C-alpha positions in Angstrom: 6.6 -29.8 2.2 3.2 -28.6 1.1 1.4 -31.4 -0.8 0.4 -29.1 -3.6 4.0 -28.0 -4.1 5.1 -31.6 -4.0 2.7 -32.5 -6.8 4.0 -29.5 -8.9 7.6 -30.7 -8.4 6.8 -34.1 -9.6 5.4 -32.7 -12.8 8.4 -30.4 -13.2 10.8 -33.3 -12.8 9.1 -34.9 -15.8 10.4 -32.1 -18.0 13.7 -31.2 -16.4 16.6 -32.5 -14.3 17.1 -30.6 -11.0 20.3 -30.5 -9.0 18.5 -29.4 -5.8 15.2 -28.1 -4.5 14.8 -26.4 -1.1 13.6 -23.2 0.6 15.5 -19.9 0.6 16.1 -17.6 3.5 12.8 -15.8 2.9 10.8 -19.1 2.9 10.2 -19.3 -0.8 10.7 -22.7 -2.5 13.3 -22.9 -5.2 14.6 -25.5 -7.7 18.0 -25.6 -9.3 17.6 -27.2 -12.8 20.7 -28.3 -14.7 21.9 -25.8 -17.3 20.8 -28.1 -20.1 17.2 -28.2 -18.8 16.7 -24.7 -17.3 14.9 -23.4 -20.4 12.4 -26.3 -20.2 11.9 -25.7 -16.5 11.3 -21.9 -17.1 8.8 -22.7 -19.9 7.0 -25.2 -17.8 6.6 -22.6 -15.0 5.5 -19.9 -17.4 2.9 -22.2 -18.9 1.4 -22.7 -15.5 1.4 -19.1 -14.5 3.9 -19.6 -11.8 6.0 -16.5 -11.1 9.7 -17.0 -10.4 13.0 -15.2 -10.2 16.4 -16.6 -11.3 19.4 -15.9 -9.1 23.1 -15.8 -9.9 23.4 -19.5 -9.1 20.7 -20.4 -11.6 18.1 -21.3 -8.9 14.5 -20.6 -9.8 12.8 -19.1 -6.8 9.1 -19.7 -7.0 6.8 -16.8 -6.0 3.1 -17.1 -6.6 0.5 -18.0 -9.2 -0.4 -15.2 -11.6 
């Protein structure tokens, strides 16, 4: 795992609970926050200018910095 991404995940875990984090078929990192903490995770990503997409399973697929 990229060290910069690992640092970001540690910060993210301070504001939300995740059920998983991994890499999708296209190589993008994703996190799966709990339903209760998804809004906090999304707000945290937006505040940092990190683009993401939410899939049907509630996973947040990270794209790039804005």
